[in-house]
C-alpha positions as CSV (number, residue, x, y, z in Angstrom):
1,M,37.9,35.0,40.6
2,Q,39.6,34.7,37.2
3,F,40.2,31.7,35.0
4,D,43.0,31.1,32.5
5,D,41.5,32.3,29.2
6,D,43.4,29.9,27.1
7,A,42.8,26.8,29.2
8,G,40.5,24.1,27.8
9,L,37.5,22.9,29.8
10,D,36.6,19.3,30.2
11,T,32.9,19.2,29.8
12,S,32.9,15.4,30.1
13,Q,32.9,16.0,33.9
14,V,29.4,17.6,33.7
15,Q,26.2,16.1,32.5
16,D,23.8,18.7,31.2
17,Q,20.2,17.6,31.8
18,R,18.7,21.0,31.9
19,G,15.3,20.9,30.1
20,G,15.1,17.1,30.6
21,R,12.0,15.4,31.9
22,I,11.5,12.6,34.4
23,P,9.2,10.0,32.7
24,G,6.0,9.7,34.7
25,G,6.7,12.9,36.7
26,G,6.7,12.1,40.4
27,V,8.8,13.9,43.0
28,T,7.1,13.8,46.3
29,I,8.1,17.2,47.6
30,G,5.4,19.9,47.5
31,G,5.4,23.5,48.3
32,G,4.6,25.3,51.5
33,I,6.0,24.0,54.8
34,A,6.8,20.5,53.4
35,G,9.0,22.0,50.8
36,L,10.6,24.3,53.3
37,I,11.4,21.5,55.7
38,A,12.9,19.5,52.8
39,L,14.9,22.5,51.8
40,V,16.3,23.0,55.3
41,L,17.1,19.3,55.7
42,G,18.4,18.9,52.2
43,L,20.5,22.0,51.7
44,F,24.1,21.0,51.2
45,F,23.3,17.6,52.7
46,G,25.8,14.9,52.2
47,I,23.3,12.2,51.1
48,G,20.8,11.9,48.4
49,P,17.0,12.5,48.5
50,Q,16.0,8.9,49.1
51,E,17.8,8.9,52.5
52,L,16.0,12.2,53.3
53,G,12.7,10.4,52.8
54,L,11.7,12.5,49.8
55,T,10.9,9.6,47.5
56,S,10.3,5.9,47.6
57,E,11.2,5.2,44.0
58,P,14.9,5.3,43.4
59,A,15.8,5.3,39.8
60,P,19.0,5.5,37.8
61,G,19.7,8.7,35.8
62,G,17.4,11.2,34.1
63,T,16.5,12.1,30.6
64,A,19.2,14.3,29.1
65,S,18.2,17.5,27.5
66,S,18.5,17.7,23.7
67,D,20.1,21.1,24.2
68,A,23.3,20.2,26.1
69,Q,24.5,23.8,26.4
70,V,27.8,23.1,28.2
71,N,29.0,20.9,25.3
72,R,28.4,23.7,22.8
73,H,29.4,26.8,24.8
74,C,32.0,25.8,27.4
75,R,35.3,25.3,25.6
76,T,37.9,27.5,27.3
77,G,38.6,29.5,30.4
78,H,37.5,32.5,28.6
79,D,34.0,31.0,28.4
80,A,34.2,30.4,32.2
81,N,34.9,34.0,32.7
82,T,31.8,35.0,30.8
83,R,29.1,32.3,31.4
84,E,27.8,31.0,34.7
85,D,27.4,27.4,33.6
86,C,30.9,27.3,32.1
87,R,32.2,28.8,35.3
88,I,30.8,25.8,37.2
89,V,32.4,23.4,34.7
90,A,35.7,25.1,35.4
91,V,35.3,24.8,39.1
92,V,34.5,21.1,38.8
93,N,37.6,20.7,36.6
94,S,39.8,22.5,39.1
95,A,38.5,20.7,42.2
96,Q,38.9,17.3,40.5
97,S,42.4,18.2,39.4
98,F,43.4,19.1,42.9
99,W,41.8,16.0,44.5
100,S,43.4,13.7,41.9
101,Q,46.8,15.1,42.6
102,E,46.2,15.2,46.4
103,F,45.2,11.5,46.4
104,A,48.2,10.6,44.3
105,R,50.5,12.5,46.6
106,R,49.2,10.3,49.4
107,S,49.6,7.2,47.4
108,G,45.9,6.8,46.7
109,T,43.7,6.8,43.6
110,Y,41.0,9.4,43.1
111,T,37.8,8.3,41.4
112,P,36.1,11.2,39.6
113,A,32.6,12.3,40.2
114,S,30.3,13.9,37.6
115,T,28.2,17.0,38.2
116,V,24.7,16.9,36.8
117,F,23.0,20.2,35.9
118,F,19.2,19.9,36.0
119,T,16.1,22.1,36.2
120,G,13.1,21.5,38.3
121,Q,13.5,17.8,39.2
122,V,15.8,14.9,38.6
123,R,16.1,11.2,39.1
124,T,19.2,9.8,40.8
125,A,20.5,6.5,42.2
126,C,19.4,8.0,45.6
127,G,15.9,8.6,44.4
128,A,14.0,11.5,42.7
129,A,14.4,15.1,43.9
130,S,13.2,18.6,43.1
131,S,15.2,21.7,43.1
132,A,13.8,22.5,46.6
133,V,16.4,20.3,48.2
134,G,19.2,22.4,47.0
135,P,22.6,21.1,45.7
136,F,23.3,17.5,46.9
137,Y,25.7,14.7,46.5
138,C,24.4,11.1,45.9
139,P,26.8,8.4,47.1
140,G,24.8,5.8,45.2
141,D,26.0,7.1,41.8
142,R,28.8,9.3,43.0
143,K,27.4,12.4,41.4
144,V,26.8,16.0,42.4
145,Y,23.4,17.4,41.5
146,L,22.8,21.1,40.9
147,D,20.1,23.4,39.7
148,L,21.9,26.6,38.8
149,G,18.8,28.6,39.9
150,F,19.9,27.8,43.4
151,F,22.6,30.4,43.3
152,N,20.1,33.2,42.8
153,E,18.1,31.9,45.8
154,L,21.3,31.8,47.9
155,R,21.5,35.5,47.4
156,T,17.9,36.6,47.4
157,K,16.3,34.2,49.9
158,F,19.3,33.4,52.2
159,G,21.1,36.7,52.2
160,A,24.5,35.6,50.9
161,A,26.6,38.3,49.2
162,G,26.7,36.2,46.0
163,G,29.5,36.3,43.5
164,P,31.4,33.7,41.5
165,F,33.3,32.3,44.4
166,A,30.1,31.8,46.5
167,E,29.1,29.4,43.7
168,A,32.5,27.8,43.7
169,Y,32.2,27.3,47.5
170,V,28.9,25.4,47.0
171,V,30.4,23.1,44.4
172,A,33.6,22.5,46.4
173,H,31.6,21.6,49.4
174,E,29.7,19.0,47.5
175,Y,33.0,17.6,46.2
176,G,34.1,17.5,49.8
177,H,31.3,15.0,50.3
178,H,32.6,12.9,47.4
179,I,36.0,12.8,49.2
180,Q,34.2,11.7,52.3
181,N,32.5,8.9,50.3
182,L,35.8,7.8,48.9
183,T,37.5,7.7,52.3
184,G,34.6,6.1,54.2
185,T,33.6,9.1,56.3
186,L,30.3,10.0,54.7
187,G,28.4,7.1,56.2
188,R,28.9,8.5,59.7
189,S,26.3,11.1,59.0
190,Q,23.6,8.5,58.4
191,D,22.8,7.5,62.0
192,R,19.7,9.7,61.8
193,R,20.9,11.8,64.8
194,T,20.8,15.6,64.7
195,G,22.1,18.3,67.0
196,A,25.1,20.6,67.3
197,G,27.4,17.7,68.2
198,S,26.0,15.1,65.8
199,N,27.9,13.3,63.2
200,A,25.6,14.9,60.6
201,V,27.0,18.3,61.6
202,K,30.6,17.0,61.8
203,V,30.4,15.6,58.2
204,E,29.1,18.9,56.9
205,L,31.7,21.0,58.6
206,Q,34.4,18.7,57.3
207,A,33.1,19.2,53.8
208,D,33.4,22.9,54.4
209,C,37.0,22.4,55.5
210,Y,37.7,20.4,52.4
211,A,36.3,23.2,50.3
212,G,38.7,25.5,52.0
213,V,41.6,23.2,51.3
214,W,40.8,23.2,47.6
215,A,40.5,27.0,47.6
216,R,44.0,27.3,49.1
217,H,45.5,25.3,46.3
218,A,43.2,26.4,43.4
219,T,45.6,28.9,42.0
220,T,48.6,26.6,42.2
221,T,47.2,23.3,41.0
222,P,48.4,22.8,37.4
223,E,46.1,21.3,34.7
224,K,47.5,18.5,32.7
225,S,46.6,20.1,29.4
226,T,48.5,23.4,30.0
227,G,50.7,22.9,33.0
228,R,49.1,26.0,34.4
229,P,46.4,26.4,37.1
230,L,42.9,26.8,35.6
231,I,42.1,29.4,38.2
232,S,44.6,32.2,37.8
233,R,43.4,34.6,40.4
234,L,41.5,34.4,43.7
235,T,41.2,37.5,45.9
236,Q,40.3,38.1,49.5
237,A,37.0,39.6,48.2
238,D,36.3,36.2,46.6
239,I,37.0,34.4,49.9
240,D,34.8,36.8,51.7
241,D,32.0,35.9,49.3
242,G,32.5,32.2,50.1
243,L,32.4,32.9,53.8
244,S,29.2,34.9,53.3
245,A,27.6,31.9,51.6
246,A,28.8,29.6,54.3
247,A,27.3,31.8,57.0
248,A,24.0,32.2,55.1
249,V,23.4,28.4,55.2
250,G,24.3,27.9,58.8
251,D,21.5,26.1,60.7
252,D,21.1,29.0,63.1
253,R,20.7,31.6,60.3
254,I,18.2,29.4,58.5
255,Q,16.1,28.6,61.6
256,E,16.0,32.2,62.7
257,K,14.9,33.3,59.2
258,F,12.3,30.7,58.5
259,Q,11.0,29.6,61.9
260,G,11.8,32.6,64.1
261,R,13.8,30.7,66.7
262,V,17.1,28.7,66.9
263,T,16.9,25.0,68.0
264,P,20.4,23.6,68.1
265,E,19.0,20.1,68.9
266,S,17.8,19.8,65.3
267,W,20.9,21.1,63.6
268,T,22.2,19.1,60.7
269,H,24.9,21.4,59.2
270,G,26.3,23.6,61.9
271,S,26.1,27.2,62.8
272,A,27.1,30.1,60.6
273,A,30.2,30.7,62.8
274,Q,31.1,27.0,62.6
275,R,30.8,26.8,58.9
276,Q,33.0,29.9,58.4
277,Q,35.5,28.6,60.9
278,W,36.0,25.2,59.2
279,F,36.2,26.7,55.7
280,T,38.8,29.1,57.1
281,T,40.7,26.3,58.7
282,G,40.9,24.5,55.4
283,Y,41.8,27.6,53.5
284,G,44.3,28.8,56.0
285,T,46.2,25.6,56.3
286,G,45.7,23.9,53.0
287,D,46.0,20.6,54.9
288,T,43.3,17.9,54.8
289,A,44.7,16.5,58.0
290,R,43.5,19.6,59.8
291,C,39.9,18.9,58.7
292,D,39.2,16.2,61.4
293,T,36.0,17.5,62.8
294,F,35.4,14.3,64.7
295,R,38.2,14.9,67.2
């Protein structure tokens, strides 16, 4: 995965709260089995932590770090090729460029979503959360929340191959939830039902498909500032890393690893095979219309 060295990065799309503190402390997730259950439920979930029952005190925003690293270090595509946080900024920029142009092509208007970098814990319009819930999208403030330490856990704890595009897949999946929020699909996941055929699973699989659609167009979507794509090269090895990440967070893989048995009636995200299938559908067709997981 290679970025255009000379392209400028738009850091205004990312809020760097790493090192910030939540006044008064207070996330309700602990360690042990409670934290594990929260992780399994929250991982890549399309709603914020309040809806998951992790806090009863929703609050807007967090305290920004005095050391906003992305503003100082992430200037160009060259920085994205050398720093992880800058790479995520570049993926956010690329995804939003694509969706903005895709909405315009369909005579719609895309509303941007910020990504928030945090460490440890964060307050959102959906409530307070710790890093244990994994990356998530909050529809209340239309923001993606991400502790970059998760990417190491994706490899070491969940067995994904890792690599830059594994990270890009995670980010693109969360922006898939933003697309669902804008189009009115996201709410279908909040009927509190679980299982292999539940709306919760269908929403997650559609977000995987949308991530694949973005990936198909990532190397052909021009940036306004340069007229060239921000991502200049994406190889099959990159796509394979994304598929590895998708499989690693399949419900069946997580359940087998952490509870020793597979219980499809409690699925919220879909199996490893399903997640790979729907990402592949999006990537293979590049067509959002093919991402109707509710058929």
